[in-house]
N, C-alpha and C positions, 0 to 999 in steps of 0.2 A: 446800592448806588454810592456807597462809600466806598468801598474796593475800585468799583470804577472811577471815580473820583481821583483816586490815589494812582490807577493806571495814567489817567490820561495827565495827573500831574509828572510822574516820571517821564512820558511822552514830549511835556511842554518843556522839556528840553529837554528832554531827553537825551547822554553816551560818554566822550570817552578817552596810563600810558608808560610803563617801564619801557616802552617803545624808546620813550625820548631819552633812553641813556644808551642805545644804540645807533638811532639813525640822527643824523646830522640836522640842523635845522635847514626849514625849506626857503629856497632862496630868495623869493617874489616877495617884497615887504607887505604884510598884512594891512588892511585898510585901518583909519583911523576910527571910524563910525559906521557901524551897520546898525538899521533897524527891519527888522523881520517882523512879518506877520504871516501867521499859520491858521487854517483850518482844520479842524479835529474832525475824525468820524468815529464810531463804534458800530462795528458792522454795517458799513456803509452810510448810516444815518450821520448826519453833522450834529454834534454834541456841544461844540466850544469852539472856541478861539482865542491865539495866543498872540500877545504882542511882545515882541523881543528888544530889548536895546544895549549894543554893547559900544563902549567908547575905549579908546587904546591912547596914552600920552604920557609921554616923559618916565617910560619903564613902569608904568601901572594900567590898571583897569579895572572897569566898573560893569556888570552885568545884569540887567534887571527882567524879570518874565512875569507878565501877569496874565493869567489864565481864565477867561471868561463863560460860563454854561449859557449854550444858546439850547433852542427846540424847549424840549422834553423836561431835560436835563435842568434847564432855566427854570423851571415849576419846582422841580423837585429839592432840587439843591442849586440855591442862586447864589451859593455864596463865590466868591473869587479865591483863586489859588495866587500868592506871591510868591516869588523863588529871586532870589538874590547870590549874586559872585563877586568877589572884590580880592584883588592879590597883585602880585607884580610880573610884569613882562621881563622876559629873560631869553636867553641866547636858545633857550630850549621851548620856549614857546610861555603859556600861560602858568604860572603858580599862584595857586589859590591860597590866600589867609583867611577867608573867612568864607561860610556857606549858611544861608538860611532859607526855610522853608516856610509857609504860615498861612492857613486858613483866613479870610477876612472876617469869619466872628471868632475867630481865637479859641476855637474849639478843637482839638484832634487834629492830629497830623503835623504838630508843629516840631520841627527839627532844626539843628542847626551844627556847624563842624567849625573848627576853629584846630588850622596849621599851623604848628610849630616846627620850622623846617630845621632850626638850629639845635633842636633837640632831638627832631625826627620824632615827633610825638602827636598825635592824632587826636583832637578829644571830640567826642560825641555826644551829644544832647538832645533828647528825645523825653518831651515832656520834662518828668522829674528825674527823670532817669541819665546819667551821664557816664561815659566808659572813656576810656584813655588806651590807646592801640599804637602800635608801632605805624609810621609814617613813609613807606618805601618811596624811593625816588621817581616822579613822572606821575603821583597820583591826583587826580582830577577830580572836582564835584562833579554832578551828573548837568548842570550849567558850564561850566566852564570847560566840558568836554565836547560840547555840540559846537565851541569856537575854537579850541584848541586845533581842529583840523585846518585851520588857516596855517598853522606855522609846522605843519608835518610835509616831508617831501613823499607825497604818496603815489608819485607819478609810476616809478617801476615797484611798486611792495606789493606783494602778494598776500599779507598778514598782519594783524596787528592786535598788540596784546598791552593792556594797560588795567591799573588799577583805580577805581572811581567808589565813591561815597555819596550816599543820597542824605548822610546828617545821621541815620541810625546805624549804617554797617557800612562796615569797607568790603567789597567784591572787586575780582579780579575777571576781567574780560577779552576772548579771543574773538578776533572775526577773519573772515578769508575774505580777498579784496578781488573783484573784478571790473574790468574797465570794459571800456567802448558803449555804455550806456546810454542811451536815449530816453530823455521823460517828460512827460508834456503836465503842466502844472497852471493853476488860474494866473500862477507869475508869468509863464511864458515855456518855453522849452528849451530845455536844458541838456548839453551834454554832461555822463554822470559816473563816478565811480559808483560800486554797489558793494556795499559791507555786509557780512549775514554770519552770523555766530553758531550758524548750524547746530541748533540748541538738541540735546537728547530729549528720550523721550519723558515727558513731566517736567518739562523747564519749558520758559518763555522763548519765544525763537524773536529776535530781532534783524530789523533788516533797516540799513540806511543809504540814502540817494545822496552822494554830495557835486555838487554843481560845478565840475571842474574849470571852467571858467570867471567863477566867480568865487575864487579864494577857498573851495572846498565848502563850502558853506551847503550846511543839512537843506536839502528840497524834498524831502521826503523822508519819512520814517515810518514802519510799522512794528508793530509790538503784537504777537499771537501768543495767548496761554495756550496751558496745555489741555482747555477744553475747546480751543478752537476759537475762542474769542477775539475779535480783532481791534486794537485802537490803532487808527491814522494817523499822522501829521502830515500835512502838504501846504509847501509855500504858496500862499497868495499876494504876497509886496514883498518886494527887496528894494532897501536903498543906501546903497554905499556909498563911503566919502572916503577919501584919503584919508 
């Protein structure tokens, strides 16, 4: 159940951009405020609900995400998961300064990341363990990555590459991009870009659908692990303000 909660936490936010060094910034101005709600399913069974809030103003942004278990998961694992990201908004989009992940009871899974762009160092802290690693250009945390799509010109892109941290490690991600997808969700029908990491055997497969008429915000994401178990996050409500 703990592994399920961690995967659900990863979905809660879900992904992910050395690409920023190659692509110019998107032409459309991103919104100043986004409130999004997602339902989370494990192998078709609803297990959680995610509430996210993004605000951007005067060159800075804040992001919060709260995951609440529902159904059987709420009985066996009633704790909430809180994820936060804050930082700068530049010509290439979001530039995180701080990231945090914690559980409501404060036990297990707590992690944070601090981004020192001047020194190009990323400090990762999980529990009592602390590590300092090199900070590549365009690095996102796993919450800011979901909203970085708003700033990327993906209309004609066929692939997307970027580094991303979850607070305990730093990984590189690669996605192939397809277009002209149509997706029905509880929040409505969306034209979407489809991102797929084409995972190799033994790796997690990640699929993301981005709502093209709504600033490329994620409207669905599915993570399939090596055993075939799936966690799916589906948009149920979206409120965007300039």
